[in-house]
C-alpha positions, 0 to 999 in steps of 0.5 A: 433656320439653316446652319452653315457647315463649319467645315470649309466648303470648296467650289465643286467645279469651274475655274475656281474648283477647289477654292474656298467658297466664301473666299471666291464669293468675296473675290469674284462675286460676279462669277459666284452669282453666275454659279447660282443662276446658270449652273445646276449647282442647286440640284447637284451641290445643294449645300454649296448652293445655299452656302454660296448664297449666304456668303454673297449676302455679306458682299455689299456689291453683290447684294444689289445684284441679287434682286433676281433672287 
């Protein structure tokens, strides 16, 4: 079981650089899903990748889009 880091994780690049990762996932889940699929987020920022994936599972409209995962 992975425990989410209690310190606020921020978006490490892109148009939401510096934003709170959870807030960005809730505000723009489409962009968050793009980050998971189309970038090297997983290899360069594994903590951010797994946190973002966790946050998206809590966003109702994103859950249906996550069937690819």
